[in-house]
Backbone bond lengths (Angstrom), bond angles and torsions (degrees), N, CA, C in turn:
res aa  C-N    CA-C-N  psi(-1)  N-CA   C-N-CA  omega(-1)  CA-C   N-CA-C  phi
1 X - - - 1.452 - - 1.535 107.95 -
2 X 1.324 115.33 129.54 1.458 118.76 178.27 1.519 110.02 -80.47
3 X 1.326 115.63 166.70 1.459 118.94 178.81 1.525 110.89 -62.25
4 X 1.326 117.19 -36.17 1.463 120.26 178.55 1.526 110.14 -66.19
5 X 1.340 116.47 -43.13 1.468 120.13 177.51 1.527 110.92 -59.57
6 X 1.330 116.33 -43.64 1.464 120.57 -179.32 1.521 111.04 -63.13
7 X 1.331 117.10 -41.78 1.458 120.35 178.74 1.524 111.43 -66.53
8 X 1.343 115.99 -41.59 1.458 119.08 179.65 1.531 110.97 -64.58
9 X 1.327 116.74 -39.37 1.462 120.42 177.99 1.525 110.03 -62.77
10 X 1.338 116.55 -45.15 1.465 119.93 179.33 1.528 110.65 -62.63
11 X 1.331 116.86 -40.36 1.463 120.29 179.34 1.530 110.84 -63.44
12 X 1.342 116.88 -41.65 1.473 120.05 178.04 1.522 110.36 -62.30
13 X 1.328 116.52 -42.04 1.463 119.67 -179.99 1.525 111.08 -65.52
14 X 1.321 116.85 -39.77 1.464 120.07 178.90 1.523 109.91 -64.73
15 X 1.334 116.98 -43.58 1.463 119.49 178.04 1.529 110.86 -61.81
16 X 1.314 116.32 -41.39 1.460 120.06 177.61 1.522 111.39 -62.00
17 X 1.321 115.91 -41.07 1.463 119.83 178.70 1.523 110.90 -65.53
18 X 1.320 117.07 -37.74 1.455 119.62 179.43 1.525 109.99 -65.00
19 X 1.327 117.74 -39.87 1.465 120.88 176.71 1.519 109.85 -62.90
20 X 1.320 115.21 -41.46 1.466 119.64 179.33 1.529 110.41 -63.29
21 X 1.324 116.48 -42.10 1.469 120.07 -179.27 1.518 110.94 -60.48
22 X 1.314 115.95 -40.10 1.454 119.83 -178.85 1.527 111.75 -64.32
23 X 1.323 117.80 -28.12 1.456 121.82 -175.78 1.529 113.28 -100.18
24 X 1.328 118.54 -3.60 1.463 120.99 -170.98 1.520 112.35 -112.08
25 X 1.320 114.44 144.31 1.463 120.18 173.38 1.521 111.12 -108.49
26 X 1.315 117.15 2.67 1.458 121.29 -174.25 1.529 109.43 -97.57
27 X 1.322 117.06 100.62 1.464 122.04 -174.97 1.521 112.39 -60.69
28 X 1.301 118.20 -40.46 1.465 120.64 -178.78 1.526 111.21 -62.51
29 X 1.312 115.45 -42.29 1.469 119.79 -179.61 1.515 111.12 -65.08
30 X 1.334 117.83 -47.98 1.454 117.37 -178.27 1.507 112.63 -69.70
31 X 1.320 118.52 -28.15 1.465 119.98 174.84 1.530 110.96 -65.76
32 X 1.336 117.18 -36.93 1.470 120.53 175.10 1.526 110.35 -63.13
33 X 1.320 116.14 -40.44 1.461 119.63 179.46 1.532 111.32 -66.62
34 X 1.314 116.82 -39.23 1.471 120.00 176.96 1.526 110.04 -62.94
35 X 1.322 117.11 -43.00 1.461 120.63 178.36 1.527 110.40 -59.85
36 X 1.325 116.49 -42.84 1.464 120.62 178.12 1.526 110.54 -60.08
37 X 1.323 117.03 -44.02 1.464 120.82 178.36 1.523 111.59 -63.65
38 X 1.324 115.62 -40.80 1.462 119.51 179.00 1.528 110.14 -64.45
39 X 1.329 116.61 -40.82 1.466 120.49 177.12 1.524 110.73 -61.44
40 X 1.335 116.55 -43.79 1.467 120.76 179.03 1.527 111.06 -62.92
41 X 1.323 115.93 -41.11 1.462 120.09 178.48 1.522 110.64 -64.29
42 X 1.323 117.03 -41.80 1.463 120.77 178.31 1.527 110.62 -62.32
43 X 1.326 116.75 -40.66 1.468 119.97 178.06 1.521 110.66 -64.25
44 X 1.329 116.96 -40.54 1.464 120.48 178.07 1.523 110.33 -62.29
45 X 1.320 116.57 -41.07 1.465 120.68 178.66 1.529 110.21 -65.05
46 X 1.327 117.39 -39.18 1.465 120.86 176.79 1.524 111.06 -60.84
47 X 1.335 116.59 -40.86 1.467 121.00 178.55 1.527 109.85 -63.49
48 X 1.316 117.14 -44.68 1.464 121.18 179.25 1.527 110.34 -62.16
49 X 1.321 116.73 -43.65 1.467 120.56 -179.92 1.531 110.82 -62.78
50 X 1.321 116.70 -42.64 1.466 120.40 179.47 1.526 110.20 -63.96
51 X 1.322 116.57 -42.73 1.465 119.89 178.80 1.522 110.99 -65.14
52 X 1.325 116.29 -38.08 1.465 120.16 178.33 1.528 110.45 -64.82
53 X 1.339 117.25 -42.72 1.471 120.23 178.02 1.528 110.73 -62.16
54 X 1.327 115.97 -44.00 1.458 119.97 -179.85 1.528 110.76 -63.04
55 X 1.322 116.88 -44.15 1.459 120.82 178.36 1.526 110.58 -62.14
56 X 1.328 116.32 -43.60 1.462 120.58 179.48 1.530 111.06 -61.74
57 X 1.330 116.50 -43.38 1.469 120.62 178.38 1.526 111.10 -61.89
58 X 1.318 116.65 -43.35 1.466 120.56 179.96 1.521 111.27 -64.54
59 X 1.336 116.31 -41.86 1.458 119.82 179.02 1.530 110.66 -65.55
60 X 1.333 117.23 -39.00 1.465 120.90 176.99 1.523 110.99 -60.87
61 X 1.349 116.28 -42.08 1.468 120.04 179.24 1.515 111.83 -64.88
62 X 1.336 116.34 -29.91 1.460 120.62 178.52 1.525 111.81 -83.96
63 X 1.319 116.76 -8.59 1.456 121.06 -179.99 1.516 112.89 78.05
64 X 1.318 116.64 24.63 1.468 120.69 -178.73 1.501 109.50 -93.56
């Protein structure tokens, strides 16, 4: 999964959670969904950070 794919997946999940929040009266349930979205976003950020480190290392090896 690329960093863009991970971000797009997290964005879709967040949008889905927002739709769910609008239709739900159950605070515990929507809080679980928000946590899931936050976890997905954190994972996407981890992927971006790893890709950035790898790119930086490669550029350093090339002397750029």
